[in-house]
C-alpha positions as CSV (number, residue, x, y, z in Angstrom):
1,M,0.0,0.0,0.0
2,K,1.1,3.6,-0.7
3,F,0.1,6.8,1.1
4,E,-1.8,7.8,-2.0
5,D,-4.0,4.7,-1.5
6,L,-5.0,5.4,2.1
7,E,-8.7,5.6,2.9
8,I,-10.7,6.4,5.9
9,G,-10.5,3.5,8.3
10,D,-7.0,2.4,7.3
11,V,-4.4,1.7,10.0
12,V,-1.2,3.6,10.2
13,Y,1.7,4.0,12.7
14,A,3.5,7.0,14.1
15,A,6.9,7.2,12.4
16,H,8.3,9.3,15.4
17,D,7.0,11.0,18.5
18,I,4.3,13.4,17.3
19,V,4.3,16.6,19.4
20,D,1.9,19.4,19.7
21,D,2.9,22.4,17.7
22,G,0.5,24.6,19.7
23,S,-2.6,23.9,17.7
24,M,-4.2,21.2,19.9
25,P,-6.8,22.4,22.4
26,D,-6.3,21.4,26.0
27,K,-2.6,20.5,25.3
28,E,0.6,22.4,25.8
29,M,3.1,23.1,23.0
30,G,5.6,20.3,23.0
31,D,3.3,17.7,24.6
32,I,3.7,14.2,23.0
33,L,0.4,13.5,21.2
34,A,1.4,10.0,19.9
35,E,4.5,8.0,20.7
36,K,6.7,6.5,18.0
37,G,5.1,3.2,16.8
38,S,1.6,4.1,18.1
39,R,-1.2,2.5,16.1
40,G,-3.8,4.9,14.7
41,V,-6.7,4.9,12.3
42,V,-7.2,7.4,9.5
43,V,-10.5,9.3,10.1
44,N,-10.3,11.9,7.4
45,L,-8.1,12.9,4.4
46,G,-7.4,16.4,3.0
47,H,-4.6,18.7,1.8
48,L,-2.9,21.9,2.9
49,E,-4.9,24.9,1.5
50,E,-1.7,26.7,0.5
51,Q,-0.2,23.6,-1.0
52,P,-2.9,21.4,-2.6
53,T,-0.4,18.7,-3.5
54,T,0.5,18.2,0.2
55,A,-1.7,15.5,1.7
56,V,-2.9,15.8,5.3
57,F,-4.2,12.7,7.2
58,L,-6.4,13.1,10.2
59,V,-5.5,10.2,12.5
60,R,-6.7,9.0,15.9
61,F,-3.9,7.2,17.7
62,E,-4.4,4.6,20.5
63,N,-3.0,5.2,24.0
64,E,-1.6,2.5,26.3
65,A,-5.2,1.4,27.2
66,L,-6.0,1.0,23.5
67,V,-8.4,4.0,23.6
68,L,-8.4,6.3,20.6
69,G,-7.3,9.8,21.3
70,S,-8.3,13.1,19.7
71,P,-7.7,13.5,15.9
72,I,-4.3,14.7,14.9
73,G,-3.4,16.2,11.5
74,C,-0.4,14.4,10.2
75,L,1.8,14.6,7.1
76,K,3.0,11.5,5.4
77,E,6.5,12.1,7.0
78,D,4.7,11.5,10.4
79,L,3.4,8.1,9.5
80,K,4.4,4.6,8.6
81,L,2.2,2.1,6.8
82,E,3.6,-0.9,8.7
83,A,4.6,-1.4,12.4
């Protein structure tokens, strides 16, 4: 599978620790939102308004209790397709 083939409901993994850039409500800038290797599910697909060729994946990652967290906007550099 390629990133271009991802659809809503597909499973992805965090390629690195994903940290808050200050855009997440109820979080502090620099907080870890998803640890490297965390499993997540794609809940929406889009692109950057300023760069229509840059894909953005809205992903909900599992925590240690396997509960899905809040959606996080991710670029393909933030994600892996396999664990």
